[in-house]
N, C-alpha and C positions, 0 to 999 in steps of 0.2 A: 411902752416902757414908762413914759411919763405918767400915764394913768395909774400904773401900778405903784409908782413912787408916791403920788398924791394920796392914794388909798392907804398906803402904809403910814404916811405922815399923819393921816387923820386918826387912825386907830391906835398908833403907837407914839403919839405926841409926848407922853411922859417918859418914854424910853430914851435912854442915852443915845447919843449920836453914834457911838461905837457899834451898838446893836444894828442900827440902820445900815451902817457901812458893811457889816457882815452880810446882811440880807441882800444888799445891792450886789455884793460880790457873788453871792449864790445865783441871783437872777442873771448876772452877766455870764456866768459859766454855762447856764442852761439856755442862753439865748440861741435860737435856731439859726446860727450863722451857716454860711455855705461856702463853697469854693468851686472853681471850675478847672478840672484837670484830672489828676490821678484819682481823686475821689470818685469820679464817674466811671473811669476805665477800670479801676481796681477797687470795687466797693468793699472788699474784705482784704485783710492783711495777707499778702502773698507769703509772708514768713510763717504764718500759721495755717494757711489754706494750701494744701499740697496741689501742685500742678495747676496753679492759677496765676495768670499775669496778663496784662494788656498795657503796652507802653508805646510812646511815640518812637518811631524808628526813622533814622536818617540813613538813607542808602540810595545812591544814584547809579547802581549797577545797571548796565544795559544788557542786551542779548536776551537769551531765552528766559532768564529769571525776571527780567523787566521790573526795575524799581523806578520810582518817581522822584523828582527833586523837591519833595514836600518840604516846605518851610526852610529852604536853603537860600543862600544869598542870590539875589536877582532872579529868583524863580518866576515863572509865569503867574499871572493873577490867580489862575485856577488852582495853584498849588500852595497858596499863601495860608498862613495861620494868623487869623484876624481877631482883634478885640475892638468892638464898636463903642465909640464914645458919643453920647447924645447931648451932654450938657457939660461944657468945659468949666463952668463955674462951680459945679457941685460934685463932679465925678472924677475919680482918680483910678489909676491902674496899679493894683497891688500884685506882685508876682514873685515867685521863688522857683529855684531849679536845683537839680542834683543829677549830674551826668554819670556819677559813679566813680570816675577817675580823674575829674577835673581837667579834661582835655578838649572840651568843646567851647567855641566862642559864639557870641551872638550879638545882634544889633537890632534896634527897633526903629521903624520908619513911620512917619506920620501919614495921613491920608494922601498927601501929595507926593509921597515917595522920598521924602527928605529924612535923613537919619536924625533922630532926636538927639540933641546935645547930651553928651555924657553916656550915650549908649552906642558908641561906635566900636564894634568888634571887641566887646568886653568879654572877659573869660567867665565861664559859668562859675559862680562862687563855690568855694570849698568850705566857707564858714561865714558867719556874720550875716548881714542883711542880704536877703535874696537866696540864702542857703536853706534847703529843706533837708533836715537831718534824718527824718524817718517817715515811714508810711503814715504814722499817727499824725505827724505835723501836716503832711499833705492832705490827709483826710479832714483834719480840723480846719484847715484854711489859714489865712493870714491873721496875725495879731493886728487889731485895729486900736491903737492906743493901749488902753488897759483892758480892752475887751478881747475875749478869746485868748486867754493867756497860754493855753496849751498849743496854740498854733505856731506857725513858723514866723520868723522875723522877716518881713517882706522888704523888697525894694519897691519904691513908690515913684510912679511917673505921673507928673501933673500935665495933662494934655492941654494943648492950646487950640486945637482944631476939632471940629465935629467930623466924625466919619470913622473909617476903619484904620486903626493902627495895626501894623503887622510886624511879626518877629521873624528874623532870619538867622539861621545857624550856619556855621562853617567849621571845618575840621581844624583849621589853623587861623591864627590872627590875620594872616594875609589872605585868607580864603581857603581854597582847596575843596575837593569833593569827599563825600562820605562813602564808606562801604561797611554797612552793618554796625552802626553805632546807635544804641537806644538811649532814651532819657529815663533815668531811674525814677525820679519824681518830678512833677511839674505842677504849677498852678498859676493861672492868670485870671484875676478877679477884678471886676469893676466895682468900686466901693463908692457909696454915696453916704457921707457922714459916717455912721458906724454900721451901715447895712451893706450887704453884698447884693448886687443886682445880677441874678442868674440869667443865662440865655444871651450873653454878649460874646462869648468865645465861639468861633466857628471857622470852618474850612470847607472848601468844596471837595477836598481830596485828602482825607486823613490817612497817612501811612503809619501803620501800626505793626506791632509784633507781639505775638503771644509766647515766643521763645526765640532767643537769639542764636541758639545753637542746637539745631536738630529737630525742630518741630515736634518736641515731645510734650509741650505744655499747652493746655487748652486756654482759650480766652475766658475771661469772666463773662457771666451773663450780662454784659454791659449793654446799656440802652443808648442808642443814638437817635437824635431828633432831626428828621428831614423836613426842610422848609421848601416846598415846591414853589415854582415861579407864580402860581396862582394863589399863594397864601394858605395852602393846606399843610398842616403839620401832622406828620405821622411818626410813630415811635417804632424803631426797629430794635428788637431784642436779638443781639448777636448769639445768645444762647449756646455759648461754649464751643463755637467753631474753632478749628485748629488749622492755621494756615502759615505758621512761621511769620514771614514778613509779607505784607499785602497792603494794597491801597483800597480804601473804601470810599466810593463816590456814587452819586445817583444822578440820573437824567431822565428825560422824557422819551429817549430813543431806544436805548438798549446797548448791545455790544458795539454796534456801529450806527452810523446815521446816513443811510442811503435813500431815505424817503420810502423805503419798503419795510414798514414796521414788522410785518410778518417774518421777514428774514432777519431784520436787525435785532429782534428780541430773542432769537435762538441762541442758546449756549454754543460755544465754539471750542474745538479742540486745538486751536492755534491762537497765537497772539493776533488780535484784530488789526494791529498796526498803529493805533492811536488811543490816547486816553480821552474820555468824554465827560469830565466833571461839569455839572451844570447847576445843581441845587446846593444851597447852603446846608451844612450838616452841623448840628450843635450837640454839646454834651448835656444840655438841659433844654427844657422847653424854651424856645426863643422868646426873648423879652417882648411882651405884647405891645408895649409902648413904641417899640422901634420896628418890630416885625409883626405888623397887624395881621389879624385873621382874615383870610379871604372868605368870600361868600360862595355858597354852592351855586354852580352854574346850571342854567336851565336852557332847554331847547325851546325856542318860541315857534319856529316854523322850519320845515325842510322842503326842498324841491329838488328837481334834477333836470338835466338837459343831456340827451344822448347825441353825441357827435358822430358824424359819418365816418370817422376813422376808427370806430369801435370804442373810443373812450367815453366816459360818462362824467359830467360835472355834477357833484353833489353839493347843493347850495343849502346853507343853514344860517339861520339868525339865532344868536344866543345872547344871553344877557351879561356876559363877562368874558374876558380873555380866558383861554384854556385849550383843551384838546378834545377832539371828537374821535371816536372809534367807529369805523364802519365795518360791519360784518356782512360780507357778500356771500350769500348762499347760491352757489353756482351749480347747475344741474350736474348730476342727479341731486335731488333734494336731500337734505341732511348733511351732517358734518363729513367732510372728506378732504383729501389732499388738494382737490381742485378749488376749494373755497379760498377766499381772500379776506384778509383783515387789513384795513388801512387805518392809519392814525395821522392826524394832521392838526396843526395849531389853528385856532380861530381867535380873531380879535374881539368880536362881540361889541356890545354897547348896552348900557343900562336901559336904554329905550328900545332895545331889540330892533333897531332900524338899519343895521348893517348886514349885508349878505357876505358871508365867507364861503369860499369854494375849496373843496377837496376833489381832486381829479383822479379817477381810476383809469389806468392805461388800457383796459380792455383785455388784459392777459389773466388767465386763471392762475391758481396757486402753483401749477406745474409749469408755468411759463408759456402756455399755449394760448393763441388768440381764441377768444370766445366767439362762437359763430353768430353771425348776424341773425337777428330775429329772436335770440334767446331771451327769455324773461328771467329776471333776477330779482330776488328779494334782498333788500338792504336794511339791516337793523342799525340805527344810528344812536350811539350813546355819547352823552357828554361825560367826559372823564375828569372828575375833580381830583387834583393831586396825583395825576398819573406819574408813577415813580418806577424807574428801572434800577436795579442794583446789580451791575456787572462786576463780579468778583474774580480777579485774576490770581491764580495760584493759591487758593484756599483749598488745601487738599481734602480736608474732612469736615463734614458738618452733620455729625451723626444725630444730633438732636433736632435739626431743622430750624426754621426761622419762625419768629412771632412778630406780627405787625398789628398796631392799634392806631386808630384815629384819635388824635389829641384835640385838634382845633380845625374847624368849628366842632362844637360838641354835637355828636349825633343823637338823633332821637331813637336810635336802635343800638345794638351792641357795638362796643368800641372795636371788636375784633374785625379785621379786614381779611377778605380772602386774598391769597397770593397765588400767582400763576407762574408757570415755567414751561419751557420747551427744550428738553435736553436730547432731542432726537439726533443731533449731530454727534453725540458722545456714545461710545460703545456701551450698549445696555441702557442708554438714557431713557427716561420716562417723559411723558408729556401731560400737562394739566393746564390747557390753555383756554378751556371753555367755562367751566364753573368755578375753578379755583379751589383752594383748600384753606379752611379756617382751623387754626390750632385748637385743641390738640387733635391729632389724627389717630392716636392709639395710646395705650397705657404706657408703652415704653418710649414712644417718641412724642416729646412735648410740643414740638413745632411742626412746620410743614417744609417740604422740599429739602429732604436730607440727602446727603451723598457721601461717598468715601472714595479715597484713592484717585483724586482728580488733580494730580500734579501737573502744573503748567497748563491748565485749562481755564477758560473764561466761563464761569457759571453765572447765568443771568436769572434774576427773579424780578417780577414786577407786580405792582398793586395799584389800586385806584378806588375812588368812590364813584358810583354811578347814580346821579341824581336826576338826570333828564334822559329820555329816550324817545325815539320815534322810528318809523319804518317807511320804506318806499318800495314800490314796484316799478322797476325800470326795464326797458327793452334795449338790447344792444343793437346798434345800427352800424353798418359798414358800407362804404362806397362799393358799387358793383365792381367785381373783379373782371374788368373788361378785357376781352381777347377775341380774336377772329382768325380764321384761316381763309385761304383762297386757293383756287385751282385755275390752271391754264393762264399763265402769264405770257401770252404770246400776242404779238401785234395783230390787229385786225380781227381778232376773235374775242369771244365773250369771256371775261374773267368773272368767275362766280365767287362771291364773298359769303362766308358762313359765320354768323355770330356765335361765339362760344363763351359768352359772358356768364359768370357764375354769381348768383345772388342768393346765398343761403338764407332761408327764412323769408324770402321775398320774391319779387318778380319784376321784370322790366316793363315799363310803361311807354317808353319812347326810345327811338334810335335816331341818330343823325350821323350820316356818312358824308365825308368830304374826300373826294378822290384826288384832290390836289391838282386839278387841271380845269381851267376855265370856270372855276366856281361850280363845277358839276357836283351835285349832292343827291342824296336819297334818304328817305325816312322809313324805308321798309326794313324788316329785320335782316333778310338775306338777299341783298341786291345782286344784280349782274351788270357789269359795265365793260365796254369795249375800249381799250386803249389803242388808238390807231398808230401811234408812233413809238419808237424804241425809247428807252430811258428808265430812270428810277423815279417813282412818284411816292410822296408821303401821304399815305391814306390814314385818315383820322376817323375813329369811331367814338362817339359820345353816347352813353347809355344813362337813362334816368330810371331809378327804381321806384317802386310804389310808395316808399317812405321819403321820397324826395332827394335821396342821395345820388350823387353824380359820379360816374367813372369815365375816364378817358384813356385811350391808347392810340399811339401813332406807330405805324409800321411801314417800313419801306417796301414797295412792290416794284420789282425790276421787270420790265417788259422786254422780251427778246424778239428777234425777227422771226416771222413765220414763213415756212415754205409755201409754194403754190402747187397743188396737186392737179394733174390732168389725166383723167382716166381714158381719154380718147373719145371717138365718135360712137354713137349708138350703132348697133348691128342688128341684121335680120338673117336668121338661118333656118333651114328646115328642121322639123321635128326629128329628134334622135341623132342630131349631129353635135360635134364639138367645134370650138373655135378658139382663136388666140386673141388675148386682150393686150392692148398696147398702152402702157402707162408711162408717164414722165413727170418730172418735177423741176421747179425753178425757184429762184429767190433763196432766202435763208442763208445758211453758211455754205451751201453747195454740197454738203455731205449728208446723204439721205439713206433711210431704210424704207422699204415698201411692204405694204400688207394689204391683201385683198380679202374681201368677204363676199359671199359665204365660203368658208374654208372648204366645206365638204364638196363643193362643185368645182374645185380647182386642183390641178395636179400639184402645183407648188404655189401656195398663196403669197410667198414672201419674196417674189421677184417682180421686176417692173412689168414684164411681158409674159404672164402665165398662160397656160393652155387650160381650157375648161374641160370638165368631164362631158359625157353625152348629155345634152340638154333636152328635156322633154316638155318644158314650159318656159314661158317668158320670165326672165330673171334680171334683177338689178344687181350689178356688181359694184361694190364701193372700194375705191382705192384710198388708203390713208398713208400719207407720206410723213415721216418723222425726221426732223432735223437732228442729226446725231450729236451736234455740239450743244444745243440748248434745249432739246426735247420738245420743241414746238411741233405741232401737227396741223395738217390740213387735209381735207377729204374731198373727193369728187366721185360722181356716180356715172356709170355707163349702163344702158339697158340693152340686153340681148333679147330680141323678139323672136319667138318660135312660131313658124307657120306650119300648117298641116296638123296631123294628130298622131297618136301612137299606132303602130302596126298591130292589127288584131284580126281575129276570124271567129266565125261561128259555124259549127258542123251540125247537120240534121239528116235524118234518114227516115224513109217511110216504106215499109214499117221498120221499127227498131227490133222486132222479134219475128223470126221466120221459121217455118217448118223445114225439116231436113230436105235439101234439094231446091228450096225456093231462093229467090234473089231479091235484092233491095237496092235502091239508089241512095248514095251519100252525097249531099250537096254542101259545098264550101262557100260561105259568104265572107269575103276578105275586104278589109278597109284600112285606111290610115297609111302611114309610111310614105314612101315615094310615089306610090300608085302603080308601079311596075313590079310584078311578082313572079317568082319561080316557085313551083309546087313540087313537093317530094313526099309520096305516100309510102308507108311501110305498114306491116301488120304484126300482130302477136296473137296466135302463133305466126311465125315467119312464113313467107311464101308469096305475099302480095306486094307489089310495087307499082307505082304509077306516077306520071308527071302531069296528069290532067287536073283540072280544077275540080270537076265532079266525076265520081266513079260509080260503077254498078258492080256489086259483089254478090257471090253466092257461097256463103260459108257452109261448111259441113259441121263445124263446131262453133260455139260462141267465140267471137273474134273481136279484138280491139284494133282499130285502124288509126295510124298516126300520120298527121300532116305537118310538115315543116315548110313555112312560107318565108321566102327571102326577098326583100325589096331592094337589095343592093347596099343597104346600110345596116340593117339589123334583121334578125330572124324572129319568127314567132311560131310556137308549137301549139297544136291542139289535137285532141284525140276523141274517138267515139267508139262505143262497143255495140256490136250487133249480136243479139241473143238467138241461138238455134234451139227451138223447142223440141223436146222428145215426144214420140207418139204415145197416146194413151192406149189402154186395153178396154174392150167392152164385151158384154154378154147380155143378149136380149132374152135369154131363157130358152126353154124347150118349145118346140113347135106344138101347136094345139089344134084340135078339130072340135068345132062346136056346131050345133044345129043352126039352121038358117033363122035369122031374125033374133038371135040371142046375143048375149054379151059374155065376155070372159075377162079375167084379171091377167094383165101382162106385168111380169116382174123382171126388170133388167138390173144389171150391175156394171161397174167399171172401175178402173184403177189408173193412176197416173203418178209419176214422180213429182208432179207439180200441182198438187191440190191447191184450192178446192176444185171439184168437178161440177159441171152443170149438165143437165139432162134435157134431151129434146126427142120426143117420139114423132114420127111422121108416117103417114099423113096425120097432121095434128088434128084434123077435123074428124078423125075416126076414133079418137080416144078422149076420155073425159079430162085427164090432166096430162097434157103433153110434156110438161117440164118436170114431172116427178118420175123417179126411177120405177115406181109401181103405179099402174093406172088401169081403169076399166075401159073396155072397148065399147064403141057405140054400135047400133044395129044398122050397119051398112054393108054393102057387098064387098068393099075393098078398103084398104088403108095401108099406110106405111109409117114407119117410125124413124125418127132422125135424132141421133144423139150428137151433142155439141162437141164432136171431134172429127178428125179427117181420115178418110181413106181406109178405114177398116170396117168392112161390111159383112153382115150375116144375112143369108137368104133362107126363106122357107116358102112352101106352097100351101096355101090354105085350101079349104074344101071347095072353094069356088074357082080354083085354078089360077089365082093371082100370087105372084111372088111378093113377099113383104120383107123389106130390107131394114135392118136395124144398124145404126152407126153411133159410135161414142168418140168424143174428142174433148180435151181439157180447155179448148179455146175455139172460138168461132172464126178465128183468123185463117183465111185461105181455104175454108171448107165450103163445099158446094153441095146442094141438095140433089141427090141422084134421081134419075128417071125411074119411074116404076115400069116394070116390064112383065109381060105374061110368060 
């Protein structure tokens, strides 16, 4: 301004001073003054812009509606409405109000919480200084002397302390709570000389209203400036959402703060139970001189350590305080409900020499423990300006949200992607991976739109990612140590079985301590005998291949064992049975008995059973069970068998006879007692005998049966004697031939038992004595013999000799006849 005046004086020096004053007045009117209040929340006149308004709201209603004590008397720090003073020598607070009906009271406190003199429960002005009569006056801001003459006449507070002054409102001069009272117009501006310093008015929790009666009016496309704790400034365009009365605040956590960011950031269909305002929110870009710009954070190095309880420590060195996001891709690969997203604060240092740790608890996104040995990829991102916007009871947001990065100035687009997870809401959508950058369509200018979400908490988040890294980690868990055991009876061997589970790994060593005399074992499945009764604490320690250690202690109670006595060994002859004599002592005195082998006993479950007939030496085992504690003990008795099994072999010579012939049947008997009785019968019936060997002359084929009794058992055997039928034979017709010549003899025969053999006799007088046709030789006499019995044919040759021809199917019993004249 001074430069402009000097320039005008130089070129208009001849001009009258009145002209100069006119020009100064013009320049003063055009001076780009500002204000902080209604001008930002209602950038256009609500009287001329239908269905548009955004005002401060004082409402302390609790219950399902949930209102906050924003800017009320003695409210918590997170609900205060603040004006920051940096220089008490040059800065003043200019302010004006209009509550519509002159019923609200206010007071101003200094940074120490002391009410500023003259501002103790003053009534909101209805006229004069501090009264904003119209939207135009609120928009133009305060008059500063003769500057900005169209503005309102302000009240002026001269601060005496550096820091945050804050304004408190009450329903009555004596205090009292609010219920649905808005502020028609307001302005709080820090003025230095004739200039307004923007970016000094802020709150962590602005309670606003776009309609005090029925949620029918949309908010203005007002812009709020969020100053995160790491000095990142982002601009939020409310973009005409419609929520009636609502509180706007931002934080790094989300709807809740349970250290599970994946859950905390999800929208909720119920009131989460607490407000979580964290970041300062301004109506203008925060004053750079007071609220400096943060630097983009970078990841210098990441590392990890897998703990044997399944958790993993992710270690990072970063160059400034901020937040890290860890995206854990848990099998199967790719995005899924099992994946986990962690967010945690880091302290960092400019030298990048401080390790910060974020610990994952080893549970997947569904709350299930991740199996030991599982390999996981972790993407680590440094989040600059991580900001969550949880909005309670903003029913409609048809146009969506728009977010821009303001400070630091990006080298890329100022548009920031925003993210949300409304899966807890009926029909809710999710965009938590890649985000959304406005516009998303022609009809929706912003991102994350919704409708009809009465009394729900809708969360949206955004951030800048300037640093990233990744890790490959393996989940480790201590062995799930367990063991079982069998036979907890005194004096006998208790067998221990290792049942340890090590998913993704294996055991490399075992150490057992049986709790008695320092007795130990290093085998996987040991056996140990406890001699005395009692309860022993058995300890198993298992080390896995990854060095993790698991332990378990189990009580093992040893019960008294019985003592079984199967009796003395016995010797009995072959084929006899005997009685076994068992007994028991010790234990509780109440027993059951069982003998083996069961198949050789009449009743195996008595103390003194009878055996079956025994044919070979047998060991019998008696097992006695104590009926009170289940302990068992066994003893063995041997029953030795002498002798052998009763048996016999039958033979006959010959086995086949001609009708009327006899044969002898011989019995060879052995085994048994050695004293035998014989009983012979036949089939067909008719033959009996008590002799050992018999001579028989059957007329038909007959089977002879022998039953042998040695006094303890019997044995049967049989033999068949075959009676052969007679054959028929024909030596042919008698012949007469000259002396010294030969002739052809032709015979034939038949039998029911072929084949037949042939024999001519005398064989020396024929050429082929075994053929049914043969030539005679030149002899004076000869005879023919056929291989059958007792059927002869005679004839007289020319020399006066009889020639006999005979046929038989077998040589058995046949005799060569005498030749007679």
